[in-house]
N, C-alpha and C positions, 0 to 999 in steps of 0.2 A: 186770824191775824198772821199765823205762821205761814199760811199759804201765800199771802201777799208778799211776805219777806222772801220766800223761796222763789217766787216769780221775779222779784226785783233782782235777786242774786243771779238768776238765769239771764236776765237782760244785761246785767253787768258783765257776765262772762262773754256774751255775744258782742258787746261793745268793746271789750278788751281785745277780742279776736279781730274785730273790724279795725281797731286802732293799730294793732300789730300789722295787719295787711296794708293799711295806709302808710305807715312808717316804712315798711319794707319797700313799697313802691317809690318812696322818697330816697331810697338807698341805705336805710339803716338795717342792721341785723336785729331781729326781735326774737324773743322766746318767752312764752307764758310759763310761769313757774308756780307750783303750789307750795305755799309756805304756811307756817303756823297760823297766821291771821287771815288766810284766804289766798287769793291769786294775785300775782304781781306780773307785770310785763317788764321784762328786762330789755332795754333798748341800748344799742351800741352803734356809735358812728363807725362805719366800716373803714374810713380813712385814718381817723385818729381814735384808736380803740380805747384810749384813756377817757374819752368823752362818752360816758355811759350813765344810765339812770334807771332806777326801778320806779315804775308807775303803778299805782294800784287804784282800784275802784271801790268806793265805799260811801255810805250815807252820811249826810250832815246831821246835826241834832234835830232838824225839822223833817228828816226822813227823805230828803231829796238826794239822789245819787250823783256823785261827781268823780272825775278822775283827780288823783292827788299825786303830788311830788312825794318822794320818800321822806322829806323833812316835814310833811304835814300841811303844806300850802296847797289850796285847790288850784287845779289847772283849768278845767272847763266842766260844764254839766255833762252827764253821761250820754246825753243825746246829741252832743256837739263834738263828734269824733274828729271832723276836719279841723275845727278850732283847736282841739287838744293836740292834734298832730302838728299843726303849724307852730304852736308854742314849744312843743318838745323839740322839733326840728331846729327851731331858732336857738334854743338853749344849748343843744348839742352840736351846733355848727362851730367849726374852728374859726378863731378870730385872727385876722392879719394884724401884725404890728405889735 
């Protein structure tokens, strides 16, 4: 059972890295950080640096892995890097008006 979890964690690390690359291509600054509860992806809007967020990857109660907002709301399944990047980019985009 532990081997399955370790494999899932490795996939999560790879997907966080892919998400970091995707967001960097969209113009965001990204940095993967090791914290007490695992790995977090720190994302910053390069134009408006106050627009930033920490995203993490973790399992749901049924064992499926997702990307999560820092406040605990799911963003997208771990295999949906593009969908997660789109949502994060939308949330961290400056608003006019």
